[in-house]
Structures are given as C-alpha cells and as structure tokens.
C-alpha positions in Angstrom: 0.0 0.0 0.0 1.3 3.4 -0.9 0.6 6.2 1.6 -0.1 3.7 4.3 1.1 5.9 7.2 -1.3 8.7 6.4 -4.8 9.4 7.8 -6.7 7.1 5.4 -3.9 4.7 4.7 -3.2 3.8 8.4 -6.9 3.1 9.1 -6.9 0.8 6.0 -3.7 -0.9 7.1 -5.3 -1.7 10.5 -8.5 -3.0 8.9 -6.6 -5.3 6.5 -4.3 -6.6 9.2 -7.4 -7.3 11.4 -8.9 -9.3 8.6 -5.7 -11.4 8.3 -4.0 -9.9 5.3 -0.2 -9.4 5.0 0.5 -5.7 4.4 3.5 -3.8 3.2 3.5 0.0 3.5 5.3 2.3 1.2 5.4 5.9 2.5 7.8 8.9 2.4 6.4 10.2 5.7 5.9 13.7 4.3 2.5 13.8 6.0 2.1 10.3 7.4 3.6 9.3 10.8 4.9 6.2 12.5 2.5 6.9 15.4 -0.4 6.3 13.0 0.8 2.7 12.7 1.4 2.2 16.4 -1.3 -0.5 16.7 0.2 -2.7 13.9 4.0 -2.2 14.5 5.7 -5.5 14.1 2.8 -6.9 12.0 3.4 -4.9 8.9 6.5 -4.2 6.8 7.1 -0.5 6.5 9.3 1.0 3.8 10.3 4.6 3.8 10.0 5.3 0.0 8.9 8.1 -2.2 6.9 6.4 -4.9 7.5 9.4 -7.3 11.2 8.8 -7.2 12.7 6.5 -9.8 13.2 3.6 -7.5 12.3 -0.1 -7.8 9.3 -1.0 -5.7 9.2 -4.8 -5.7 5.5 -5.5 -5.7 5.6 -8.9 -7.4 4.6 -10.9 -4.3 1.4 -8.9 -3.7 -2.1 -9.9 -4.8 -3.4 -6.3 -4.7 -2.0 -2.8 -4.5 -3.8 0.1 -2.7 -2.5 3.3 -4.1 -3.3 6.2 -1.7 -0.1 8.3 -1.8 -0.6 11.9 -3.1 0.0 15.5 -2.4 -3.6 16.5 -1.5 -3.8 19.8 0.4 -4.9 23.0 -1.5 -2.0 24.9 0.2 0.5 22.6 -1.5 -1.3 22.6 -4.8 1.1 23.5 -7.6 2.6 22.0 -10.8 5.2 20.1 -8.7 2.5 18.3 -6.8 0.8 17.4 -10.1 4.0 15.9 -11.4 4.6 13.9 -8.2 1.2 12.4 -8.2 1.2 11.5 -11.9 4.8 10.3 -12.0 4.3 8.2 -8.8 1.3 6.5 -10.3 3.1 5.8 -13.6 6.1 4.3 -11.9 3.9 2.2 -9.7 1.9 0.9 -12.7 5.2 0.0 -14.4 6.3 -2.0 -11.3 2.9 -3.7 -11.2 3.3 -4.6 -14.9 6.8 -5.9 -14.3 5.7 -7.9 -11.2 2.5 -9.2 -13.0 0.3 -7.8 -10.3 -3.2 -7.4 -11.7 -5.3 -5.7 -9.1 -5.3 -2.0 -8.1 -7.4 0.1 -5.8 -6.9 3.8 -6.5 -7.9 6.8 -4.4 -9.2 9.5 -6.7 -11.1 12.6 -5.5 -14.2 14.6 -6.0 -11.9 17.5 -6.9 -12.0 16.1 -10.5 -15.4 17.7 -10.8 -14.2 21.2 -9.8 -17.5 22.2 -8.2 -19.8 20.7 -10.8 -22.0 17.7 -10.1 -20.8 15.1 -12.7 -18.7 16.9 -15.3 -14.9 16.6 -15.2 -13.8 20.2 -14.7 -10.8 20.4 -12.3 -9.7 23.9 -11.2 -6.7 22.8 -9.1 -3.6 20.8 -10.0 -4.6 18.0 -7.6 -7.9 17.4 -9.4 -6.1 17.4 -12.7 -3.5 15.0 -11.5 -6.2 12.6 -10.3 -7.9 12.6 -13.8 -4.5 12.0 -15.4 -3.9 9.0 -13.0 -7.3 7.6 -13.7 -6.6 7.7 -17.4 -3.2 6.1 -16.9 -4.8 3.2 -15.0 -7.4 2.8 -17.7 -4.7 2.6 -20.3 -2.8 -0.1 -18.4 -6.0 -2.0 -17.9 -6.6 -2.0 -21.7 -3.1 -2.9 -22.6 -2.0 -5.2 -19.9 -5.2 -6.7 -18.4 -5.1 -4.7 -15.1 -8.2 -5.0 -12.9 -8.9 -1.7 -11.1 -11.3 0.0 -8.7 -11.1 3.8 -8.8 -12.9 5.6 -6.0 -13.5 9.4 -6.2 -13.6 10.3 -2.5 -15.8 12.9 -0.9 -14.5 14.7 2.2 -13.2 11.9 4.3 -13.2 12.6 8.1 -12.2 10.8 11.3 -9.4 10.3 13.8 -5.8 11.0 12.8 -6.7 13.8 10.3 -3.9 16.3 10.1 -5.7 18.9 8.0 -9.2 19.6 6.8 -12.0 21.7 8.1 -12.9 19.8 11.3 -9.2 19.4 12.3 -8.5 23.1 11.5 -11.5 24.3 13.5 -10.4 22.3 16.6 -6.8 23.5 16.2 -7.9 27.1 16.0 -10.1 26.7 19.0 -7.2 25.3 21.0 -4.7 28.0 19.9 -6.9 31.1 19.9 -10.5 30.2 20.9 -11.6 31.3 17.4 -13.0 29.4 14.4 -11.9 30.8 11.0 -14.3 30.2 8.2 -13.2 30.8 4.7 -15.7 32.8 2.8 -19.3 33.0 4.1 -19.4 29.3 5.0 -22.1 28.4 2.6 -19.8 26.0 0.7 -21.5 22.6 0.3 -19.6 19.4 1.1 -20.4 15.7 1.3 -18.6 14.2 4.3 -17.9 10.5 4.7 -16.5 8.9 7.9 -13.4 6.8 7.5 -15.3 3.7 8.8 -17.8 3.9 5.9 -15.0 4.5 3.4 -13.1 1.4 4.6 -16.2 -0.7 4.2 -16.1 0.1 0.5 -12.3 -0.2 0.0 -11.9 -3.6 1.6 -14.8 -5.2 -0.4 -13.6 -4.0 -3.8 -13.1 -7.5 -5.1 -16.8 -8.2 -4.5 -17.9 -5.7 -7.1 -17.2 -5.1 -10.8 -14.0 -3.1 -11.5 -14.5 0.4 -12.7 -14.9 4.0 -11.4 -17.1 4.9 -8.5 -17.9 8.0 -6.5 -17.5 7.3 -2.8 -19.3 9.6 -0.5 -22.4 10.0 1.7 -25.6 10.5 -0.2 -26.3 13.9 1.3 -24.3 17.1 2.2 -24.0 20.0 4.6 -22.2 23.3 4.6 -19.2 24.7 6.4 -21.3 26.9 8.8 -23.1 23.8 10.0 -19.8 22.0 10.5 -18.6 24.9 12.7 -21.9 24.5 14.7 -21.4 20.8 15.1 -17.8 21.2 16.3 -19.0 23.7 19.0 -21.8 21.4 20.0 -19.4 18.4 20.4 -17.0 20.4 22.7 -20.0 22.1 24.4 -18.4 25.5 23.9 -19.3 28.6 21.9 -16.3 30.2 20.3 -15.6 33.3 18.3 -16.2 33.0 14.5 -14.0 34.9 12.1 -14.6 35.0 8.3 -11.4 35.0 6.2 -10.8 35.0 2.4 -11.4 31.7 0.6 -8.4 29.9 -0.9 -8.1 29.7 -4.6 -9.6 26.3 -5.6 -12.0 26.2 -2.7 -15.2 25.3 -4.6 -18.7 26.3 -3.5 -20.1 22.8 -4.2 -18.7 19.3 -3.8 -21.1 16.4 -3.4 -20.3 13.2 -5.4 -23.0 10.8 -6.3 -22.4 7.4 -4.8 -25.6 5.8 -6.2 -23.6 3.6 -8.6 -21.5 2.2 -5.8 -24.7 1.5 -3.8 -26.0 -0.8 -6.5 -23.1 -3.1 -5.6 -24.3 -3.5 -2.0 -22.3 -0.7 -0.2 -24.1 2.1 1.6 -22.8 4.7 4.0 -24.1 4.1 7.5 -23.6 7.8 8.5 -24.9 10.8 6.7 -22.7 13.9 6.4 -23.7 15.5 9.7 -23.3 12.2 11.6 -19.9 11.7 10.0 -18.9 15.2 11.0 -20.1 14.7 14.6 -18.3 11.4 15.0 -15.1 12.9 13.6 -15.3 15.9 15.8 -15.7 13.7 18.8 -12.7 11.6 17.8 -10.5 14.6 16.9 -11.4 16.7 19.9 -9.8 13.9 22.1 -6.7 14.0 20.0 -6.3 17.8 19.6 -7.9 19.3 22.8 -6.8 16.7 25.3 
C-alpha cells in the first residue's frame, strides 16, 4: 500500500491486518507518521520510500495494490505536486506490470469535478492529477489486463486527520479560541466517515471493477460544520470569516448511487460523519 502511514492509509492498514492480510506500507512520511501505525507495528512491513522517485518497488509478491499516496492539500497545490502524483502513479503501474500484479485500488477525488455535479472540470492541479492518474490506470487496464477500482472520495473525516475543516477548527479553538471560516461558510460538502470509506475499499473485489464515487448521499455546509464542532465540545467560540483559498469550490457532493448498486451504503450521513469525527479529533487535539 502506498501512503499507508497517512490518515486514510493507516486506518486501512489496521483493517486489512485485522482481517488477516499481510500488508507492506510504502510511504515517504511527508505527511504520514509512525504513530499512525502504532497498533500494527511488528505486524506490517514499513518501507520509507517516495513512490514518485525513480526507485524499484518490488510489488511482485502482492495480490493487490492500494495506491493512496498523493499531495492533496490546497495549500500545497502546484505543478510540482501534479508531477509527483502522476509520475508516482506511472512508476507504480510499471512496477505492477513488471511484477505481474493485476489488481489495483486507487484513491481519486471529488476534486476532479471542480465544483460541478458530474462533469470533469478540475480547477486545481490536484484534481487534474487525479484525472491523469485515472486515465493512466485505464490505459494499463486496456493494454495489460489490469483489474482496477477507482474511487472518487468525498470529504473523508475521522481520527488522525492532520488537515481539513474539522481538524482546522479544533486546532484554531485550541490555539486562539476562534474558528476561522473561509468565505461565508455556505460551501457545500459531502462528508464520509473513515469507517464507511473502509467498508467500500476492503470489499472492492466483491464488485465489478471500474470507477465509483465514494461519499455520503447527502451534504451539509461549512457553517453547519462549525456549529457541530462547537456542540461536540460544548463550547461557543468566536467565529471569524477570512478569504477563501483559490480552488475552494462552492459545491462538492459526489453521487455514490452507482456504488450503492453493488451493496455498499454509508451508515452515517454527512452531519453524523462530522459529529463522529469531531468527537474523535477533539480527544486528540484538545486533550
């Protein structure tokens, strides 16, 4: 698994180990941490590797690859992050071809839509890189018989997050007793809890390969997220509105109906996912 020491990856590693799978983690630890893997230390093989470097990743002994590694924050969004994401995917696909590994699960993103409902229209390099990676995977599938499951994630939330709106609100409350909302807070987001996300990823082989949106079926807005965070910690804080970041879209709510036809369904809606994540993160950040 690439990116296995990060927020999503470490939870997936734990789940796979719990289900009896042998897991190897490839991570450059640019955002992931060893502490994220503390519950599985000694039971997984961890390799400090940047998959975008021209290095040999011996994946030949694996049945399936989960490719989660990427530069994903808007603050880091630039042509260099685009190149790292695309080159890393291309090099990994080459290693899979060389090692005759035929199954890939890839974490794409709702950022490919760029604020539209179902039209590819990225407005940040990260979204463009995800589209490029999707196309590379489809080419390798056509040419070399690769089986793939591409999931376009909504806003994934839960414990161990090191960025994102819930994490940022709690960090701001701890440091200055103020929540900073970018823009007017009306931006629409679909939030999915990490537990619901994992239920889809680990059952990939049970459904036809292809491309799926992976999100809750509903959405909420950032103002409501701020309210939920304050409800969870039972504390009213100051609210400050600051300028939006370039690339911060007004609407992001992927449609997971195709995935639901395969038997998966989110157990939590967006507000429930936000509340659960705020409860988990408040213990990590405010303790």
